[in-house]
ROKOLGU-619486 format. One record per residue (C-alpha): x, y, z. Coordinates in steps of 0.001 Angstrom, whole numbers, padded with zeros to 6 digits, always signed. Layout:
<pts>
XYZ ...
</pts>
This chain:
<pts>
-000113-000164-000210 +002860+002312+000658 +004129+001408-003248 +002677+004870-004451 +004805+007184-006430 +003955+010251-004703 +004774+008950-001686 +008376+008309-002557 +008259+011279-004610 +008650+013318-001403 +012131+011606-000520 +013239+010981-004646 +011963+011711-007758 +013532+009301-009866 +012217+006941-007429 +008781+007778-008175 +009149+007721-011944 +010540+004331-011545 +007522+003204-009073 +005195+004701-011637 +006634+002733-015154 +006982-000694-012375 +003135-000122-011451 +002022+000054-015517 +003925-002694-016628 +002184-004651-013747 -001365-003368-015133 -000286-003798-018751 +000401-007675-017588 -002698-008043-016392 -004727-006250-019443 -002499-008749-022090 -003565-011657-019793 -007329-010812-019699 -007840-009544-023381 -005233-011938-025076 -007661-014755-025426 -010855-012501-026321 -008624-011331-029802 -007574-014539-030828 -010800-016068-029925 -012177-012776-032108 -009593-013647-034919 -010705-017419-034626 -014839-016239-035736 -013975-013937-038453 -012210-016595-039914 -014963-019159-039400 -017273-016167-040737 -014924-016017-044272 -015281-019858-044504 -018996-019669-043954 -019423-016722-046519 -017512-018743-049388 -019035-021874-048839 -022578-020088-049023 -021469-018471-052411 -020858-021980-053832 -024142-023452-052461 -025632-020330-053929 -023842-021357-057683 -025175-024497-057112 -028584-023672-056389 -028317-021489-059425 -026534-024298-061549 -029398-026403-060956 -031735-024212-060876 -030709-023355-064380 -030556-026982-065540 -034012-027585-064140 -035101-024564-066686 -033304-026266-069398 -035066-029641-069010 -035929-031204-072242 -032665-029741-073848 -030746-031432-071136 -032550-034695-071897 -031282-034494-075571 -027836-033767-075116 -027595-036673-072918 -029080-038777-075066 -026669-037422-078118 -023818-037987-075852 -024502-041632-075206 -024929-042306-079356 -021601-040594-079704 -020076-043163-077569 -021747-045882-078840 -020542-044922-082323 -016713-044404-080481 -016877-047749-079087 -018065-049320-082342 -015502-047401-084585 -012544-048427-082144 -013720-052194-082238 -013273-052311-086049 -009979-049895-085663 -008670-053063-083308 -009890-055690-085977 -008261-054022-088698 -005037-053639-086543 -005351-057319-085665 -005880-058329-089580 -002037-056056-089873 -000398-058234-087248 -001579-061322-088714 -000582-060307-092705 +002772-058923-091219 +003686-061128-088393 +004776-064430-090069 +007884-062265-092147 +008619-059968-088788 +011163-062772-087634 +012290-063142-091017 +012849-059225-091627 +014743-059107-088639 +017103-061484-088917 +017414-059843-092594 +018301-056496-091177 +020725-058390-088834 +022414-059810-092305 +022370-057082-093994 +024559-054680-091636 +027090-057676-090738 +027185-058073-095123 +027634-053883-095136 +030256-054462-092610 +032154-057044-094468 +031344-055598-098293 +034800-054758-099142 +036659-057954-098424 +033378-059740-099923 +033987-057786-103187 +037563-058123-103318 +037298-062076-102946 +034834-061973-105457 +037087-059617-107605 +039927-062188-107818 +038153-065122-107508 +036713-063773-111467 +040095-062245-112742 +042288-064986-111478 +040489-068471-110401 +039610-069311-113701 +042828-071586-114744 +042838-073014-111001 +041444-076675-110708 +037966-076528-109004 +039220-078800-106117 +042111-076629-105556 +039843-073265-105638 +038764-073694-102375 +042223-073632-100572 +043370-070765-102767 +040255-068668-101004 +041166-069525-097806 +044416-068364-098403 +043259-065180-099751 +040614-064758-096811 +043393-065308-094339 +045369-062782-096262 +042726-059731-096254 +042492-060308-092293 +045758-060177-091698 +045516-056555-093371 +042201-056187-091354 +039557-056359-094022 +036690-057630-093145 +034794-060594-095058 +032489-062952-094518 +033640-066080-092494 +032911-068560-094722 +033098-066813-098351 +031190-067181-101438 +032237-065745-104457 +029812-067748-106288 +026758-065878-104483 +028429-062741-104967 +028790-063245-108676 +025656-065163-109809 +022262-064623-108544 +020239-068088-107441 +018371-067412-111061 +021131-067545-113004 +022201-070803-111728 +018312-072474-112378 +018707-071333-116072 +022180-072961-116154 +021234-075637-115050 +018173-076259-118154 +020293-075203-120091 +022235-078353-119358 +025309-077492-117137 +026108-079949-114320 +025000-079237-110920 +028027-079539-109589 +030156-076568-107739 +033313-076174-109749 +031070-075918-112707 +029234-073225-111575 +032292-071456-110717 +033620-071971-114161 +030472-070840-115676 +030025-067272-113411 +033826-066626-114581 +033089-066714-117583 +030111-064725-117755 +031907-061946-115691 +035548-062088-117909 +036883-058928-119412 +038915-061123-121591 +038201-063514-124447 +037271-067193-122231 +039314-069955-123046 +037732-073156-121478 +039707-076174-121092 +036829-078455-122086 +038517-082486-122236 +034759-084174-121813 +033047-081036-123870 +030512-079947-120853 +031571-076702-121499 +031227-076742-124915 +027869-078387-124722 +026561-076152-122693 +027112-072778-124319 +026137-073593-127439 +022431-073390-125216 +023689-070793-123089 +024208-068537-126292 +021876-070554-128051 +019368-067451-128459 +022183-065238-130301 +022159-067425-133271 +025523-069041-131983 +028099-070624-134291 +030811-073740-133421 +033934-073489-136159 +037025-075541-135304 +040445-074136-134912 +041221-075344-138212 +038006-074569-140507 +039315-072904-143527 +036014-070951-143161 +036935-069627-140030 +037770-066101-141062 +034770-066063-142899 +032467-066885-140115 +034642-064286-137712 +033876-061494-140160 +030496-061842-140262 +029587-062676-136249 +031367-059577-135857 +029479-057571-138237 +026055-059198-137459 +026549-059477-133835 +026619-063596-133498 +027820-065545-130571 +031117-067411-132424 +033291-070711-130671 +036415-071608-131999 +036604-075246-130681 +039880-077371-130619 +042065-074830-129721 +045660-076966-129355 +047383-075236-132233 +048962-071527-133442 +046042-069667-134534 +045405-067519-137748 +047576-064661-136269 +044808-062370-138107 +042322-063421-136220 +044390-062232-133010 +042658-058283-133066 +039056-060527-132763 +040427-062426-130037 +042389-059773-128128 +039367-057246-128550 +041709-054464-130186 +039042-052170-131443 +039697-048603-132713 +037426-045911-132045 +035900-043601-134905 +033112-041776-133829 +030463-043436-132093 +031242-046776-133542 +034557-049616-132761 +036088-051335-135618 +038428-054266-135251 +040605-055429-137930 +040713-058788-139118 +043137-059262-141820 +043053-056413-144517 +039549-055522-143587 +037920-053223-141097 +034837-054549-139173 +032484-052600-137565 +032180-053896-133792 +028456-055190-132815 +028049-055060-129329 +025787-058099-129389 +029109-060269-130737 +030739-062586-128364 +033517-064765-128900 +034288-068064-126895 +037500-070393-126874 +037317-074098-126038 +039973-077053-126541 +040259-080720-125205 +043770-080576-124909 +045813-079527-122033 +046712-076215-121025 +050562-076562-122520 +049506-077907-125785 +047660-073775-126176 +049150-071654-127641 +051278-069152-125517 +050279-065753-127097 +046479-067092-126448 +047051-067983-122793 +048612-064483-122348 +045347-062945-123926 +042812-064979-123020 +040963-065959-119272 +041738-069504-119174 +038905-070970-117343 +039008-074604-116016 +035815-076924-116939 +037338-079957-116735 +035246-080450-113050 +036539-082188-109677 +036231-086264-109302 +033245-085034-107033 +031895-083258-110005 +032355-086069-112249 +030632-088794-110102 +027594-085687-109776 +027131-085774-113716 +027311-089673-113687 +024895-089794-111022 +022179-087950-113143 +023117-090033-115824 +022289-093226-114487 +019017-091387-112176 +018241-090286-116191 +018195-094163-116983 +016825-095692-114254 +014509-093323-112570 +013540-090667-115489 +010538-090018-113459 +012513-088759-110206 +014800-086269-112196 +011643-084899-113796 +010033-084350-110307 +013739-083205-108896 +013613-080440-111889 +010531-079479-111079 +011122-079039-107019 +014276-077187-108259 +011961-074418-110533 +009721-074478-107830 +011921-073594-105438 +013498-070385-107596 +009496-070011-108245 +008969-069606-104580 +012226-067214-103889 +010976-064971-106400 +007343-064774-105156 +008341-064894-101820 +010394-061394-102784 +007664-059878-104641 +005210-060477-101949 +007614-059011-099346 +008480-056414-101394 +004929-055617-101693 +003962-055554-098188 +007032-053382-096989 +005685-051099-100418 +002080-050894-098629 +003127-050030-095365 +005366-047429-096463 +003208-045844-098654 +000213-045926-095984 -000044-043004-093580 -001009-042467-089841 -004278-043939-090337 -003397-047702-092212 -005846-049160-089567 -009086-047236-090963 -007276-047895-094841 -009269-051238-095188 -007913-051134-099206 -003826-051369-097867 -004870-053826-095564 -006788-056243-098031 -003448-055845-099885 -001343-056929-097158 -003615-059896-095961 -003925-061190-099733 +000322-060887-099817 +000285-062633-095983 -002031-065673-097299 -000091-066169-100712 +003067-066286-098391 +001789-068959-095749 +000733-070911-099308 +004192-070693-100814 +005978-071913-097454 +003274-074852-097353 +004292-076101-100808 +008065-075518-100289 +007301-078011-097331 +005782-080557-098880 +008136-080922-102280 +010761-080616-099175 +009766-084047-097965 +009304-085383-102249 +013002-083944-102286 +013830-086375-099648 +012444-089397-101123 +014661-088443-104397 +017794-088087-102025 +017183-091230-100775 +016664-093112-103977 +020080-091147-105285 +021891-092365-102603 +021734-095795-103202 +022705-095059-107423 +025761-092656-105968 +027816-096237-105239 +027092-097097-109279 +028037-093507-110334 +031344-093944-108775 +031853-097586-110333 +031342-095562-113127 +033716-092716-112597 +036392-095479-112289 +036083-096566-115355 +036100-093914-117197 +039128-092244-115977 +040619-095545-116903 +039017-095125-120293 +040356-091631-120463 +044078-092647-119489 +043927-095859-122141 +045932-094095-124882 +048945-092767-122334 +049755-096787-121588 +052103-097384-124584 
</pts>
């Protein structure tokens, strides 16, 4: 009670001021303790009021929307029906797209795996292109004079050399596949060329040779095949000793015939060398070859081949230098297969005809398969993003896919028939082996004396 600033002021003015300050602090504390909770409650009440106003505004907005919907009435019902119809139409359209997409997958699904394998093989082929091209070029230029059974060993040596120079090539290089498409091999078989690989290699080298081919043909296989091979170009065969050789050659150069000079084993008429070496002179747009004292206009269709049954040592050296020498003697295995074909023709002609038909069908299947796959890829490439709605393209894809499946089924059935033919060939292969021994002895009888 005595703690009053007026009581202290009599003694000290500063003490009175300090006493008033302390009393004010105590009063402020009492006020804060009493008013603070009420202020907080007021603020909470104001926040609750704002939230209630917002909910009221949302409720009023919903009420207004409901009132508007109620006033629209029939219009809202029509819009709902239209929406339902649109959804039904969209569902049907999606189902059609799914069905057509399934047709597309069915059409191209069978070829997917093959296309993936072909893509991988194509990448490998591109990586090994330089080495394979070098091997094929060397094979066509230098392997002709090598016997068929030695070509594989020489090819392996050349492949190892390229690998040592870090030039990639196929692990098992096949120059024959690079030089000849399968269709060409089928044509050669129909022209009478034996199916042995050595004969195919000789024919491939002959077709790509830049120089005049000189074939070593002791059994006449190459001569018989060349006559069929060039039959569409009015082929002529003239012995090297024929007196009409120059006249026939002159006419062949001018008209564009194919000429085969057979039995080349002695020095040939020097006046024919310009034609053999293809030594032509150009005058304007034409080329001329001198034969004797005549300048003959060269016809691009003209082809010249030299054939001999004698060993290479009997061929004049100038011809060996100027010509592309090709060994057509065939390996023992090739002669054995040739005799086997003769035996099968005599003993099982129907099987030989069936085998020829199978080979022809196989080539036709390959061509059809390639054509169908190209058609499918072309349709897929030309189709736009709306492929699933393009019924015309889908029909073409499905037709191509069904044709491919039918061709695969036909090939599978023919493989079973080919297996039966191979079993019959195995039976007669022993007969062909004995015949080869007899033929070898007969060919060497003149050497006994």
